[in-house]
N, C-alpha and C positions, 0 to 999 in steps of 0.2 A: 278876926271875921270866924266864925264858925265853919264847919265842913259843910252845913246844908245852904249858908249862904256862899261860899265859893261856889260850890254845886248850880247854885241857881245863876250866878254871874258867866259861870262857865257855858251853861243850857242856852241864856240869853246872848251869848257872845256867838256861840253856833249858829242860834237863829238869824241874826244879825248878818253873819257871813254867806249864809244859805239866800238870804234876800238881796241881798248886795249881788251877790252872782248871778242871778237871775235878773235883778235891773240891769246890769251890765251885757248880759248877752241878749236881753232886748234892747237896750241902746244901741250896740252897735250892728244890729239885724238893721239898721236903718239905713246901712252903707250898703246895703242891698240896691239903693235906689244908682250908685254908681257904679255897677258891675254889670257884668252882662245877664247874671241871673235875675238882674232887677227890672231889665229892661223894659217889661210889661207895666211896671209901675208907673215909667212918664207919661204914659197915655192918659187921656181923659176915659172916664167910665161912662159908656154909652153916650146919652146925648148931654150931658150936666157938664159943670164946668169944674166938676172935682175929679182931681186926678188920685190916681192910686197912691203916690208920695202922701199927697196932702191926706187919706183918708188914712195910711198907716201911721203917719204922724199924731193925728187925734187920735187913732186907738192904741197907741202907744201910751200916752198921755194918760187914757182910762186907764189903762191896765197897771203903771206905775203909780196911780190911786189909790185903785183896787188892792195890789201888794199890799203897800202900804198900810191901810185900812186892817187886811188880814194879819199882816205882823202885829199891829196894835192891840186886835182882837187876841190873839194868840198871846201875847204877853200878859195882858191882865187877866186871862183865864190862869195863867201861870202864877201869876201872884197870889192867885186865892189861896 
């Protein structure tokens, strides 16, 4: 492999590790639901059937999809 190819692999690996670290931080933030800091997430939001925990879960899924989309776009731009 050439130096340029090796550098591209290193760059992509660093990007993937950074995005994985962000994913893990967001994933483990859901554990707030079982701590004193997350007590407010257990209650209903206003007069709806929606709880803070459910809203957080949905927002985390949307964030994961958005992060993967951003990663794929960055990877495509880097491949050009």
